C-alpha positions in Angstrom: -35.2 34.3 132.9 -35.0 33.7 128.9 -34.7 29.6 127.9 -33.4 27.9 125.0 -33.9 24.5 124.4 -31.0 24.1 121.5 -28.4 26.7 120.3 -28.5 27.3 117.0 -26.1 25.0 115.8 -27.6 21.5 117.7 -30.8 21.0 115.7 -30.1 18.3 113.2 -32.6 16.1 110.6 -33.3 13.8 113.9 -35.0 17.0 115.4 -37.7 17.3 112.8 -41.4 17.7 114.5 -39.9 19.3 117.2 -41.1 23.1 118.8 -37.5 24.4 119.8 -36.8 28.3 121.5 -33.7 29.3 120.0 -32.5 32.4 120.7 -29.5 34.6 118.8 -28.8 37.3 116.6 -30.5 38.3 113.7 -27.9 38.3 110.8 -30.1 39.1 108.0 -33.6 38.6 106.2 -34.1 37.7 102.9 -38.0 37.8 101.2 -38.6 35.9 98.3 -42.3 37.0 97.9 -44.7 39.0 99.5 -45.6 35.8 101.8 -42.2 34.2 102.0 -38.6 35.1 103.7 -36.1 33.5 105.1 -34.3 35.0 108.2 -31.0 33.9 109.6 -30.4 33.4 113.4 -26.8 33.9 114.6 -25.5 32.4 118.3 -22.0 31.9 119.9 -22.4 28.5 118.5 -23.6 28.9 114.8 -26.4 29.7 112.6 -30.0 28.3 111.9 -32.2 29.3 109.0 -36.0 30.4 109.8 -38.7 30.4 107.5 -41.2 33.3 107.7 -44.6 31.9 105.9 -47.5 33.9 107.9 -47.7 37.5 106.7 -47.5 38.5 110.9 -44.2 36.7 111.2 -42.8 38.8 108.2 -44.3 41.9 109.7 -42.5 41.4 112.4 -39.2 40.5 111.1 -39.3 43.6 108.7 -39.5 45.7 112.0 -36.3 44.6 113.2 -33.2 46.1 112.0 -30.4 43.5 111.8 -28.4 42.6 114.6 -31.5 42.9 116.8 -31.0 39.9 119.8 -34.7 38.3 119.9 -36.0 35.2 120.6 -38.3 32.5 118.7 -40.2 29.1 119.3 -40.7 26.8 116.2 -41.5 24.2 114.9 -38.2 22.2 113.1 -38.7 20.9 109.8 -36.7 19.1 106.8 -35.2 21.7 104.5 -36.2 21.3 100.3 -32.5 22.6 99.4 -30.0 21.4 102.2 -26.9 23.4 102.9 -24.3 21.0 103.6 -21.3 23.6 104.1 -23.4 24.4 107.8 -23.8 21.7 109.9 -27.5 22.7 110.7 -28.6 22.8 106.7 -30.7 19.9 106.4 -33.3 21.8 108.7 -35.4 24.2 109.2 -37.5 26.2 111.4 -41.0 27.8 111.3 -41.4 30.6 114.2 -44.6 30.8 115.6 -43.8 33.1 118.4 -40.9 36.2 118.6 -39.9 37.8 121.2 -37.2 41.0 120.6 -34.6 40.7 123.7 -32.2 43.4 122.8 -33.5 45.9 119.7 -30.4 47.2 117.3 -31.9 50.8 117.5 -29.6 51.8 113.9 -31.1 50.6 110.3 -27.3 51.1 109.1 -24.0 49.2 110.7 -20.9 50.7 110.9 -19.9 47.1 108.8 -21.5 44.2 107.7 -20.5 41.7 110.7 -19.7 38.5 108.7 -17.5 40.5 106.5 -15.8 43.2 109.7 -12.3 41.7 108.3 -12.6 43.8 105.3 -13.5 47.2 107.3 -10.8 49.9 108.4 -9.2 48.5 111.5 -9.8 51.9 113.5 -13.9 51.4 112.5 -13.7 47.6 114.0 -11.6 48.5 117.1 -14.1 51.4 117.9 -16.9 48.6 117.5 -15.0 45.8 118.4 -18.4 44.2 120.3 -19.5 44.2 116.9 -16.7 42.8 115.2 -16.6 40.1 117.5 -19.9 38.9 116.9 -18.3 37.9 113.5 -17.3 33.9 113.6 -14.4 33.9 112.1 -12.9 36.8 114.7 -14.6 35.2 117.7 -12.9 32.0 116.2 -9.1 33.9 117.8 -10.6 34.2 120.4 -12.1 31.0 121.5 -8.7 29.2 120.5 -6.8 31.7 122.6 -8.7 30.1 125.4 -8.5 26.9 124.3 -4.3 27.1 124.1 -4.3 28.6 127.8 -6.0 26.0 129.5 -3.9 23.7 127.9 -1.0 25.7 128.9 -1.9 25.2 132.5 -3.0 21.8 132.5 0.9 20.9 130.8 2.6 23.4 132.9 0.5 21.5 136.5 1.3 18.4 134.8 4.9 19.4 135.3 4.4 19.8 138.7 4.3 24.0 138.5 2.3 26.0 140.7 0.6 28.8 139.1 0.9 31.9 141.5 0.0 35.5 141.0 2.5 38.1 140.9 1.6 42.4 142.0 0.9 44.5 139.3 1.5 47.5 141.7 5.3 47.4 141.9 8.3 49.2 141.6 10.1 50.7 138.3 13.1 48.6 137.2 15.5 49.1 134.4 13.8 46.3 132.6 14.8 47.7 129.1 12.1 49.0 127.8 9.3 52.1 129.1 7.7 51.5 132.3 3.9 52.7 132.8 4.1 55.0 135.9 1.2 55.1 138.0 1.2 58.0 141.0 0.8 57.1 144.4 -1.6 59.2 145.9 -0.3 58.7 150.0 3.0 59.2 148.6 2.9 62.8 146.8 5.5 62.6 144.5 6.4 58.8 144.4 5.3 56.5 141.9 4.4 52.4 141.6 5.3 51.1 137.8 3.1 48.3 136.1 5.6 45.4 136.1 7.3 44.9 132.9 7.6 41.3 133.4 7.7 39.3 136.7 11.0 38.4 136.8 11.8 39.7 140.1 9.2 38.3 141.9 9.9 34.7 140.3 13.0 34.5 141.7 12.5 36.1 144.9 10.0 33.0 145.2 12.7 30.9 144.1 14.4 32.6 146.8 11.4 31.6 148.8 11.7 27.8 148.7 9.1 27.1 145.9 10.3 24.5 143.3 8.4 25.6 140.3 6.4 28.7 139.6 4.1 29.3 136.4 1.7 32.1 135.5 0.0 33.8 132.9 1.2 36.4 133.4 0.5 40.1 132.1 2.9 42.1 131.2 2.9 46.4 130.7 5.2 47.9 128.5 5.0 51.0 127.2 6.8 50.3 123.7 5.8 51.0 120.1 3.3 48.4 118.1 4.5 45.9 115.6 2.9 43.4 113.9 4.2 40.9 116.4 3.4 43.1 119.4 0.7 44.8 121.0 1.5 48.3 123.0 0.8 48.2 126.6 -0.2 45.2 127.6 0.7 41.4 126.9 0.6 38.1 128.7 3.3 35.5 128.9 3.4 31.8 130.3 6.4 32.8 133.0 7.9 30.2 134.3 10.9 29.4 136.9 12.6 26.5 138.0 14.9 26.4 141.1 17.9 24.1 141.0 18.1 23.9 137.2 19.8 24.2 134.3 19.6 25.4 130.9 18.2 22.1 130.0 16.1 21.7 132.6 13.9 24.4 130.9 14.6 23.3 127.3 13.1 19.9 128.6 9.7 20.9 130.3 9.0 23.4 127.0 10.0 21.1 124.7 7.7 18.8 126.2 4.6 21.4 126.6 4.6 23.2 123.4 4.8 20.3 120.3 0.8 18.9 121.5 -0.5 22.1 121.6 1.3 23.6 118.3 -0.1 20.0 116.8 -3.2 20.1 118.4 -4.5 23.8 118.0 -2.5 25.0 114.9 -3.3 25.4 111.5 -0.8 23.2 110.9 -0.2 19.7 112.1 3.4 19.4 112.1 5.3 20.8 114.8 9.0 19.9 115.6 9.5 17.2 118.7 12.3 17.3 121.1 14.8 18.2 121.1 14.9 21.7 119.2 17.4 22.6 117.0 20.5 24.5 119.4 22.0 27.8 117.0 24.3 29.8 119.3 23.9 33.8 118.5 26.4 34.3 116.6 26.1 31.0 113.8 22.7 32.3 114.1 23.5 35.9 112.4 26.2 34.6 110.3 24.4 31.9 109.1 20.9 33.4 108.6 21.3 36.8 109.3 19.0 36.8 112.3 18.4 36.0 115.8 14.7 35.1 114.6 15.6 32.4 111.7 13.0 30.8 110.3 14.3 27.5 109.6 11.4 26.3 107.5 13.4 28.3 104.1 16.1 25.8 103.2 18.0 29.1 102.5 21.8 30.2 104.1 24.2 33.2 104.0 27.7 32.9 103.1 30.4 35.5 103.6 32.0 36.8 100.2 33.7 39.2 101.7 37.1 38.2 100.2 35.8 36.4 97.1 34.1 39.6 95.6 37.3 42.1 97.2 38.4 44.8 94.4 35.7 43.9 92.0 35.1 47.6 91.3 31.9 48.1 92.7 31.5 50.8 95.0 29.1 49.9 98.1 31.5 46.1 98.1 34.6 48.5 98.8 35.8 48.2 102.6 32.5 46.3 103.5 31.5 43.4 105.2 29.7 41.3 101.9 27.0 38.4 102.6 25.4 36.1 100.0 22.6 33.5 99.6 22.1 31.0 97.1 19.0 30.8 95.6 18.8 27.1 92.9 16.2 26.8 90.4 14.5 30.4 90.8 12.0 31.3 87.9 11.1 35.0 89.0 10.9 37.8 86.6 13.0 40.8 86.6 9.8 42.7 88.1 9.4 40.2 91.2 13.1 40.6 91.8 13.2 44.5 91.6 10.0 44.3 93.9 11.5 42.1 96.6 15.0 44.5 96.5 12.4 47.5 97.4 10.6 45.2 100.1 14.2 44.2 101.7 15.7 47.9 101.5 11.7 49.2 103.1 12.1 46.8 105.8 16.3 46.4 106.6 17.3 50.6 105.8 19.8 48.6 103.1 19.6 48.2 99.5 20.4 44.5 98.3 22.5 43.4 95.2 22.2 40.4 92.9 23.2 38.6 89.9 22.3 35.3 88.2 23.9 32.2 86.5 21.5 31.4 83.6 20.7 28.3 81.6 23.9 29.0 79.2 26.0 29.4 82.4 26.6 33.1 81.9 26.4 35.8 84.6 23.8 38.3 84.2 21.5 40.8 85.6 22.4 43.3 88.9 26.1 43.3 89.4 27.3 40.8 87.2 29.6 43.0 84.8 31.4 43.6 87.9 31.8 39.8 88.3 33.3 38.8 84.9 36.7 39.2 85.8 36.3 36.6 88.4 33.5 34.1 86.7 35.0 30.9 87.5 36.1 31.0 91.2 32.6 32.9 92.4 30.5 30.0 90.4 32.4 27.5 92.3 33.0 29.4 95.7 29.2 29.7 95.7 28.5 26.0 93.8 26.0 27.2 91.8 24.1 25.6 88.8 22.8 27.4 86.1 19.4 29.3 86.8 20.5 30.2 90.4 19.9 33.6 91.7 22.3 35.2 94.4 21.6 37.7 96.0 23.9 40.3 98.1 23.7 42.7 101.3 27.0 44.4 102.3 27.7 47.2 105.1 29.0 47.1 108.1 28.7 43.9 109.6 25.4 44.2 111.3 23.7 45.2 108.6 25.5 42.9 106.1 23.6 40.5 108.3 20.5 42.3 108.8 20.1 42.8 105.5 20.9 39.3 104.5 17.8 38.2 107.0 15.6 40.2 106.0 16.3 39.0 101.9 16.3 35.4 103.0 12.7 35.7 104.8 11.6 37.6 101.1 13.1 34.5 99.0 11.8 32.1 101.2 8.0 33.7 100.7 8.9 33.8 96.9 10.3 30.6 96.4 8.1 28.2 97.8 10.5 25.2 96.3 12.4 26.5 99.5 10.3 27.2 102.1 8.1 23.9 103.5 5.4 26.3 104.9 3.6 24.5 106.6 4.9 23.3 109.9 6.0 25.1 113.2 9.9 25.1 113.0 11.2 25.8 116.7 14.8 26.6 117.4 17.0 27.6 120.8 18.9 30.7 120.0 21.7 30.4 122.9 24.9 31.6 123.9 24.1 35.5 123.9 26.3 37.8 124.6 26.2 39.0 127.9 27.1 42.6 127.1 26.6 44.9 123.9 27.3 48.6 122.7 24.1 50.8 123.4 23.2 52.4 119.9 21.6 55.2 121.7 24.3 55.8 124.4 27.1 54.2 123.1 28.3 52.7 125.8 28.4 49.2 127.3 24.6 47.8 128.3 23.4 44.7 129.2 22.3 42.7 126.0 19.2 40.4 127.1 19.1 40.2 130.9 20.8 42.2 133.4 19.9 38.8 136.1 21.6 36.3 133.7 24.3 33.9 134.6 28.0 35.1 132.8 29.8 31.5 131.2 32.8 32.1 133.0 31.2 32.9 136.4 32.7 35.8 138.7 36.1 35.3 137.4 35.5 36.4 134.2 33.7 39.4 135.0 36.8 40.4 136.9 39.3 39.6 134.2 36.5 42.0 131.4 37.2 44.5 134.7 40.9 44.3 135.0 41.2 44.8 131.1 42.2 41.3 130.6 39.0 40.5 128.2 36.5 41.8 126.4 33.2 42.5 128.0 32.0 41.8 124.1 33.2 38.6 124.5 31.2 37.6 127.3 28.5 34.8 126.6 25.6 34.3 129.0 23.5 31.4 129.9 20.8 33.2 127.8 18.0 31.8 125.3 15.4 32.4 122.8 12.8 30.1 121.8 12.0 31.2 118.3 9.4 29.7 115.7 8.9 30.2 112.1 11.0 33.2 112.6 8.9 34.8 115.5 10.9 35.1 118.9 8.4 33.6 121.6 10.6 34.2 124.4 13.4 34.9 125.7 14.7 32.9 129.1 18.0 32.8 131.2 19.8 31.0 134.2 19.4 33.3 136.9 22.5 35.2 138.5 21.8 34.3 142.4 25.1 35.2 143.6 25.2 39.0 145.0 28.9 39.2 144.2 28.4 38.4 140.8 25.9 40.2 140.3 27.6 43.6 141.7 30.2 42.4 139.4 28.1 41.9 136.0 26.9 45.4 137.2 30.1 47.6 137.9 30.8 47.4 134.1 27.6 48.6 132.9 28.6 51.9 135.6 26.7 51.0 138.0 28.3 50.4 141.5 27.1 48.2 144.7 24.8 50.6 146.4 23.3 50.7 143.1 22.6 47.3 142.8 20.8 47.6 146.1 18.8 50.9 146.1 16.9 49.3 142.5 17.4 45.8 143.2 17.0 46.2 147.4 14.3 43.0 147.8 16.3 40.7 145.3 19.6 41.7 146.7 19.2 41.3 150.1 17.1 38.1 149.5 20.2 36.3 147.4 22.2 37.3 150.4 20.5 35.0 152.8 21.3 31.8 150.5 19.6 31.5 146.5 19.4 28.2 145.0 20.5 27.9 141.3 17.3 29.2 138.7 16.4 29.1 135.3 13.3 30.4 133.5 11.4 31.5 130.7 8.0 33.5 129.3 6.9 32.7 126.1 4.6 35.0 124.8 0.8 33.8 124.7 -0.5 36.6 122.4 2.8 35.6 120.1 2.0 31.6 120.3 -1.8 32.3 119.3 -1.3 34.6 117.0 1.2 32.0 114.9 -1.5 29.1 116.2 -4.2 31.1 113.7 -1.9 31.5 111.0 -2.7 35.9 111.8 -0.1 38.2 110.1 -1.5 40.6 113.3 -1.0 40.2 116.6 -4.5 42.3 117.6 -6.3 39.8 115.7 -5.9 37.4 118.3 -6.4 39.8 121.5 -10.1 40.5 122.5 -9.8 44.0 123.2 -6.8 45.3 121.7 -5.3 49.0 121.5 -4.5 50.1 118.8 -1.0 50.9 116.3 -0.7 54.3 118.5 -1.2 52.8 121.6 -5.0 53.8 121.8 -8.2 52.0 122.8 -10.8 53.7 120.6 -13.8 51.5 122.0 -13.1 53.0 125.4 -11.8 55.8 124.8 -8.5 55.6 126.6 -5.6 57.2 127.3 -8.6 60.0 128.3 -8.6 63.3 129.7 -9.5 63.3 133.8 -10.7 65.7 136.5 -8.8 68.1 137.6 -10.0 66.9 141.5 -8.1 63.3 140.6 -5.0 65.4 139.4 -5.0 67.4 143.1 -5.4 63.8 145.1 -2.7 62.6 143.2 -0.7 66.3 143.5 0.1 66.2 139.9 0.4 69.2 137.6 -0.4 69.3 133.7 2.6 71.8 132.4 2.0 72.2 128.8 4.0 70.7 126.5 6.0 73.8 124.5 5.7 74.1 120.4 9.2 74.5 118.9 9.5 76.7 116.4 
């Protein structure tokens, strides 16, 4: 068995004169002359400089490739030229003995380990074990471990029990595509990997457990984004019996701020209570249901103000505006801003300025000259103000404005207090929406949510007395710095209300019983009111680390195409395996 007396981050000046044993990876060798060289030994904890002064040691190290794993025994001494940038910078070790524990057999590495983040992402993912040797990359994974441990401790302190739920379960309409697993003993049938432990945690409440949580793995076959990893992700899943929306808020408002303040890139986090914003207010004021409250810019409706101005895109459209005071951006920066907004939102923004002389200039200013005083007064413009605008159908105008506000916050630091974690709750989500693909009524958020108004409001909607789109649900999102951390809800625990809710989306009682048999039957035995939420662990750590990509905080992430380049997944399997599962592969016909 290998033995080390110290780690590579442990030795100090007080250790001078000791004989020590160190283990680690050979990061670099720098020869000063034919009889002197310096080597850097790195382990999980840090680095130590080695001084090679004998021909025997020089020859032994010359024979090694970088990243070989070695053990050295040697004398600690004070460095002549100290390095204040590292904890071990006052000392060096003169090796007397070298043992090669794991030889690197390649002269050329795919990338320099300590600069791996500069390499192509595909290369980093293929050689992730080398990428993770980079202390900067490893630091994010260590952060993740510490955050998960802190979350567990905080939840246990609030009397939540950690209970694991099944990974192989039944397919259910959660909103995203399932990952299906063929059942060998049941030809033609499939398990599904859970998109979330939603039904199981509600069943636990029905079973008489009062407070449940787990760091839950979830599986969804959906496309990647900067803040969403394809395949699998983890969430702090929790549920509370005999609880209201405010009870859930109180727990998270107590659990999260200390963790964000302790482990985050910024040491400021919102204190309780977090700001509550209704969904409709968020869309009107910020242009998004994921507002970044670090930005002090908000939207105004100017549809009537600009009506009949002669600018084509405004005619018959909803028009939104955002005013930016003291904006010093150049025309080149404004053009880039507009181009970036159009790429993200899919719609073109517009603009004009009030210059230092009090004149409307630039962009669409010429269309507003006949109502200049009215525009200046209505928008409260002061000299050197910039006005950004969006237009189109209401949803398009809001979405474009949301992107514009975000980009303006990044461009104008005087309007963004960036170094903090600003939390808010988005509440009062619509129970239903019109599906973009189906064009029919669908659940907006979560089919198991309690409608505000209960059974009565659903019956009125079924009778045509109430527009289903006007029904709110006890649903809520937790947002931090413009990133949705979680969705949650007060659950619909009454079978009668559940059936009525599903009728509006064309699913009858028999459909509900067939799709959710366990939950429906359990609720028929008397279920307590309950509520819950599930903040995403990956997104939390991404925010805490100050990363733009969620893949930087996942030990072994997939790429944007849901491929594991390290292990080669997804991969082909043997025909024997397919036969055992009663599966036959059919070639996909090529169009044209």
